[in-house]
C-alpha positions in Angstrom: -81.4 -3.7 74.3 -83.6 -1.2 72.5 -82.1 1.6 70.4 -83.9 4.7 69.7 -88.1 4.7 69.5 -89.4 6.3 66.3 -90.6 9.1 68.8 -86.7 9.7 69.7 -85.8 10.6 66.4 -85.5 13.9 64.9 -84.6 15.1 61.2 -80.8 15.7 61.3 -79.7 13.0 63.9 -76.9 11.3 63.2 -74.8 8.5 64.1 -70.9 7.0 62.7 -68.6 4.3 63.6 -64.7 4.3 62.3 -62.9 0.8 61.3 -59.9 0.4 59.7 -60.1 -2.3 56.8 -57.4 -5.2 57.3 -56.6 -7.8 55.1 -58.0 -10.2 57.8 -61.5 -8.5 57.0 -61.7 -8.8 53.0 -60.9 -12.6 53.9 -63.2 -13.2 56.4 -66.2 -11.3 54.3 -64.9 -13.3 51.2 -65.0 -16.4 53.4 -68.8 -15.9 54.8 -70.0 -14.4 51.2 -68.4 -16.6 48.6 -67.4 -13.9 46.8 -63.7 -14.4 45.7 -63.2 -12.5 43.6 -59.1 -12.1 43.2 -59.6 -8.2 43.0 -59.9 -9.0 46.8 -57.8 -11.9 47.6 -54.7 -11.8 45.2 -52.5 -9.3 45.1 -50.4 -10.5 41.8 -53.5 -10.1 40.2 -54.8 -6.6 41.5 -51.9 -5.5 40.8 -52.8 -5.2 37.3 -56.0 -3.8 37.4 -56.9 -0.5 37.3 -56.9 -0.4 41.3 -52.5 -1.3 41.4 -53.6 -3.3 44.6 -56.1 -5.5 46.9 -59.6 -3.8 47.6 -62.2 -4.3 49.5 -65.5 -6.0 48.7 -67.6 -2.7 48.1 -70.4 -4.5 50.1 -67.8 -4.6 53.2 -68.5 -0.8 53.3 -72.2 -1.3 53.1 -72.3 -3.8 55.8 -71.0 -1.0 58.2 -73.8 1.3 57.3 -75.6 -2.0 58.5 -73.6 -1.6 61.3 -74.8 1.5 62.8 -78.5 1.5 61.8 -78.5 -1.9 63.7 -76.3 -0.3 66.9 -76.8 3.3 66.8 -79.1 4.9 65.1 -81.9 4.0 65.0 -80.2 0.8 67.0 -81.2 -2.5 67.7 -84.6 -3.1 67.3 -84.7 -1.5 63.6 -85.5 -3.6 60.7 -83.9 -3.0 57.3 -86.4 -2.3 54.5 -84.7 -1.1 52.0 -81.3 0.3 51.0 -79.6 2.0 47.8 -75.9 2.2 47.3 -73.6 4.0 44.7 -70.2 2.6 45.0 -67.8 5.8 44.5 -63.7 4.9 45.2 -62.3 1.6 46.3 -61.6 1.2 49.8 -58.3 -0.4 50.1 -56.5 -2.0 53.2 -55.4 0.0 55.9 -58.2 2.4 54.9 -60.1 4.3 58.0 -63.7 3.9 56.9 -66.2 6.0 58.6 -69.7 5.1 58.2 -72.3 7.5 58.5 -76.6 7.7 58.7 -78.2 10.5 58.9 -82.3 11.1 59.8 -83.7 12.4 56.6 -87.0 12.1 56.7 -89.8 10.1 59.2 -93.5 8.2 58.5 -95.2 8.9 61.5 -97.5 6.6 59.8 -95.9 3.5 59.2 -93.3 4.2 61.5 -90.4 4.3 58.6 -87.2 6.1 59.2 -85.4 7.3 55.8 -81.7 7.8 55.8 -79.0 9.0 54.5 -76.2 7.1 54.6 -72.5 7.3 53.4 -69.3 5.6 53.9 -65.8 7.9 53.7 -62.0 7.6 53.6 -60.3 10.3 55.0 -63.0 12.7 54.2 -64.1 11.3 50.3 -67.1 9.4 50.0 -66.6 6.3 48.7 -70.6 5.1 48.8 -73.6 6.5 49.5 -76.9 6.2 49.3 -80.2 6.0 50.7 -81.5 3.8 53.5 -85.3 3.1 55.0 -85.5 1.0 58.4 -88.9 0.0 60.2 -88.1 1.8 64.0 -90.5 0.6 66.9 -92.4 2.4 68.7 -93.0 2.4 72.6 -95.9 -0.3 74.1 -98.9 1.7 74.4 
């Protein structure tokens, strides 16, 4: 399975996915990441915080960006080289997170694509940043 080849990408091209975050997603992420911060897992504790309840791990949202890069744009075959992230707002259980990537620049010599990355909940940005990925080229 192959995603887009480098020569098929254009600046402005975009792809996205939406996922409603459930308690099971947060618990599974805590299990695999070993991040058991009680703000994510303990409702009684989380209610005492500024968030007023449990919130998702920031990196769970970032994983949705990775999912778009690895499955849609550029898709299968793309290799992550870097990712900057800014966490703007919390994500709560039941929030529909839309992760979107947009091609910002293409480096023909290296075969790298720079992509704007963003996660939004109900039109409000919760994460933004920039990714650089290596994109497969067609065989000669």
